C-alpha angles and dihedrals in degrees: 000000000000091000091052095043095055097064090046091052092048091049091052091048091054095053119097129239110250123207125185118196098202121205109239095160100263100334126092134264114152118174122202121192111193123217085249090063094249118129137219124190121195108207130334107234126232131343124242121010086127091293092303098152096041090052091051091051091050090049091054091046091053090048087056092048098246130124104190140039109240095188126019113192113197106196094195141330106267115128096249091056107034102020097093098054099100093046093048092047089055090058104040139007120268113199108181129028120204119190142145096251127255121355122262115276092252092057108124108189099064089156089075091052094048091048087053092049092054089058095039093057089065092062140035118292124217119188109217119229127177112266096023124121122232101228100234113144122239100025136049119243114186120189107227100176137013136157093003096308133103138203093271094204137062123273122217104289092027133086101092122134109254110228091188092071099067098082096044120106121204115259136196111308116243112224098172128110088277089069090055092059121139108235121193140191112213117201132185110174106303093347117100130180130179128210117178100175109217095330109158123230091244117083100341108059092030092058092053097054110017129119087347124030100233094182106046125207126334135200094219132030119193105206112256116240094001092295098300118157092246090071139029094058119189091246088062102040095042091049093049091050095201120199089212133021121200121196120209095192126135128235090264101014123077122335093111120175096248094054093046091049090055090053095049091050095048110124113249096011111154103171141025121192126182133198090209139018102249115229088196092067130049122249093262091062097043119082116271110279095251088058096049114093096201118029099183137040092251103130094202097079106059097176116182134215114231127203124195117192131191122210090245090065100258112129139178127213120203133190111219092204096065107004091246110158139174132190121218126200125220120256117268 
């Protein structure tokens, strides 16, 4: 058995991590396929639209060669993040459900939450807590934030003083469902990617990186809250020093000039990719056209951006619309 197991383990170790940034028209649906073959989906996009978002998720899953979702992480209960759960569950099995617990008391659309619960009760529930690991094989998924709390201590690679915090003044605290967002750090060898859902800058992002950067640097930053001005503050993005930023905005949702300006000015940034051309920002702030998955507001296309990462830290980003791809090397 040991002789047989060794080649299998080596084969798994040589496989890449695959990440699909699926176009759900300004919501979120990010599919990870571990080198082990297990899958994790972060959010499911909107409800209705004749199952549009669920069908797009299934198409990406089939492209990756998987036929079930092993772990579904619901960052929070807004319609563009949790709305597609019932429709997706009707198309493919979902085994484990990760969430932050009940919505905040001020949450108004409880019908979305109860629809989610009806699906969740058919699988295994995992309550997310900062610092815990989501037990997917082949990659490391660390919960950074959940239910308004964060890790509170530095991860390996973190612990540096953040010089970008000094000029920032506290702002109004956000106590909505956005502030309850599950945020995760996904690691595969030397490759690291951060996804903070719709976590607001205050207090959420600020607590993670100010005055000490608890996370460290990342290779890829998925824009927080679809690149709205309420998230993705310079003190976060500049501290993370991503090699690549990917925006999951819609044509008319998110992608505001202030958020895009922060990304472009981030030290060490080598690439900016965008699920949609943003009509809120001019062409100089949007990603370059070859790196934009959907150039118009026609909802029928739904092209994704795909990332393939090696354990050594090298990763390739590809635009499904035109096949444009670029490979990025890890920092020295």
